[in-house]
C-alpha positions in Angstrom: 18.9 9.1 -14.4 16.6 10.5 -13.1 16.5 14.1 -10.8 14.0 13.9 -7.5 13.2 17.4 -7.4 11.9 17.8 -10.5 9.9 14.6 -9.2 8.8 16.3 -6.5 7.9 19.7 -8.9 5.5 17.8 -11.2 7.3 18.5 -13.9 6.1 15.6 -16.2 3.9 13.7 -17.9 2.0 10.7 -17.4 0.3 8.6 -19.4 3.6 7.0 -20.6 4.3 6.0 -17.3 1.0 3.6 -17.2 1.0 2.7 -20.2 4.7 0.7 -19.5 6.7 3.2 -20.5 10.1 2.3 -18.3 11.8 5.5 -20.3 10.6 8.2 -18.3 11.2 7.2 -15.0 10.6 10.4 -13.3 6.8 9.9 -14.7 6.8 6.5 -13.1 7.9 7.8 -9.5 6.0 10.8 -10.4 2.5 8.2 -11.1 2.9 5.1 -8.4 4.8 6.5 -5.3 1.5 7.6 -3.1 0.1 4.5 -4.0 3.7 2.3 -3.0 4.6 4.1 0.0 1.4 4.1 0.8 1.0 0.1 0.8 4.3 0.5 2.7 3.5 2.4 5.6 -0.1 0.6 6.2 1.9 -3.3 6.0 4.9 -1.7 8.9 2.7 1.0 10.5 6.1 3.4 10.4 6.7 6.2 8.6 10.4 6.7 8.3 10.5 2.4 7.4 8.1 3.3 5.2 9.9 5.6 2.7 12.7 3.7 3.4 10.8 0.8 1.7 9.9 3.1 -0.8 13.0 4.3 -2.2 14.4 1.6 -2.3 11.1 -0.4 -4.4 12.1 2.1 -7.2 15.8 2.1 -6.5 15.5 -1.7 -6.9 13.1 -1.5 -10.4 15.5 1.7 -11.7 17.8 -1.5 -11.8 16.2 -3.8 -12.7 13.4 -1.9 -15.0 15.5 -3.9 -18.7 14.2 -7.1 -16.7 10.2 -6.3 -16.7 9.3 -8.1 -19.7 5.8 -6.1 -19.9 3.6 -9.9 -18.1 1.8 -7.1 -16.1 1.0 -3.5 -15.6 4.1 -1.4 -14.3 1.8 -0.9 -10.8 1.4 -4.9 -10.4 5.2 -4.6 -11.2 6.4 -2.3 -8.4 3.7 -3.1 -5.9 5.6 -7.2 -6.0 9.1 -5.4 -5.8 7.7 -3.7 -2.6 5.3 -6.7 -1.0 9.5 -8.3 -1.4 10.6 -5.5 0.1 8.2 -5.5 2.3 8.3 -9.2 3.3 11.9 -9.0 3.5 12.0 -6.3 6.5 8.8 -7.9 8.6 11.3 -11.8 8.9 14.1 -9.4 10.1 11.9 -7.9 12.8 10.6 -11.2 13.4 10.9 -11.3 16.7 10.3 -7.2 18.4 7.7 -5.9 19.0 5.0 -3.2 17.7 4.9 -0.1 18.2 2.5 1.6 20.1 -1.1 2.7 19.1 0.5 6.3 19.5 2.7 5.6 16.5 0.0 4.6 14.0 1.0 6.0 10.9 -2.2 6.6 9.2 -3.6 10.0 9.6 -7.5 9.8 10.9 -8.3 13.0 9.7 -7.6 12.7 5.5 -8.8 9.3 5.1 -12.8 11.0 7.2 -12.7 13.9 4.8 -12.4 11.9 1.6 -15.4 13.3 0.7 -15.7 16.8 0.1 -17.7 18.9 1.3 -19.5 16.6 3.5 -19.7 18.3 7.9 -20.1 15.5 10.1 -21.3 16.5 13.6 -18.5 16.2 16.5 -20.2 13.0 17.6 -20.6 11.6 14.1 -16.3 12.1 13.6 -16.2 10.5 16.9 -17.9 7.4 15.9 -16.5 7.2 12.5 -12.4 7.6 14.2 -13.4 4.7 16.8 -15.0 2.4 13.9 -11.3 3.1 11.9 -9.3 1.8 14.6 -11.5 -1.3 15.6 -10.9 -2.1 11.6 -7.2 -1.4 12.0 -7.2 -3.0 15.1 -8.4 -5.9 13.4 -6.1 -5.5 10.7 -3.5 -6.2 12.8 -4.5 -9.1 14.1 -4.8 -10.7 10.8 -1.9 -13.1 8.8 0.9 -11.5 7.3 -0.6 -12.7 4.0 -4.6 -11.8 4.7 -3.4 -7.9 5.9 -1.2 -7.7 2.7 -4.2 -8.9 0.4 -7.0 -6.2 2.7 -4.5 -3.0 1.7 -4.0 -3.8 -1.5 -8.2 -4.9 -2.0 -9.5 -1.2 0.7 -6.5 1.1 0.5 -5.0 0.5 -3.0 -8.0 -0.1 -4.8 -5.9 -3.1 -6.9 -8.6 -5.5 -8.9 -7.9 -9.0 -7.5 -6.2 -10.1 -10.7 -3.7 -7.0 -10.1 -3.8 -8.9 -6.4 -2.8 -12.3 -7.6 0.0 -10.8 -9.8 2.0 -8.4 -6.9 1.4 -11.3 -4.7 1.6 -14.1 -6.4 -0.9 -16.5 -6.1 -4.2 -17.9 -7.4 -7.4 -15.4 -8.1 -9.0 -17.4 -6.1 -6.4 -18.0 -3.2 -7.1 -14.1 -3.7 -10.5 -14.3 -2.6 -10.7 -16.6 0.3 -7.7 -14.1 1.7 -9.8 -11.4 1.8 -13.2 -13.8 2.7 -11.1 -14.7 6.0 -10.0 -11.3 6.4 -13.5 -9.4 5.8 -14.9 -12.4 8.2 -12.8 -12.0 10.9 -12.6 -7.9 11.4 -16.2 -8.1 11.2 -16.4 -11.1 13.6 -13.5 -9.0 15.9 -15.8 -5.5 15.1 -19.0 -7.1 17.6 
């Protein structure tokens, strides 16, 4: 069994989880938890719900680790589990209203400070926040599939083949959905 306290404290090494070794589940959680949480958060827009989906994802992975065949990377396998959990949840909430923009789960200051040592003027920071907000609003208008592919590509930086395996569609479908999503967001920003 894995101990969450050890996962949080960082008492483990990373290479085995990346190579597909599921024997050290603590290592697997440490390696992929943040990415799975970010995906769930951007898909659901609810921090508590994203945390629940992340925990459920690793619980399902732990219970079915013996069934992992190695046909795809562990990362892709986990994202497929997370995608199914997000889809199941959104289906059950299909008729509920989206929460207000004030409850947005993304901290914009974290995104704009990714470039180390790069200071922006207050005006440039304001313009960047507005652009990020417009991209986010545009992403909210996408279909569920397009939004999932968009998030996996640009927030989680997955390759097209990984996205195809995680979402269960062909690479050509990923490309066309990604093209349409980007075109739709660009049109919305004009």
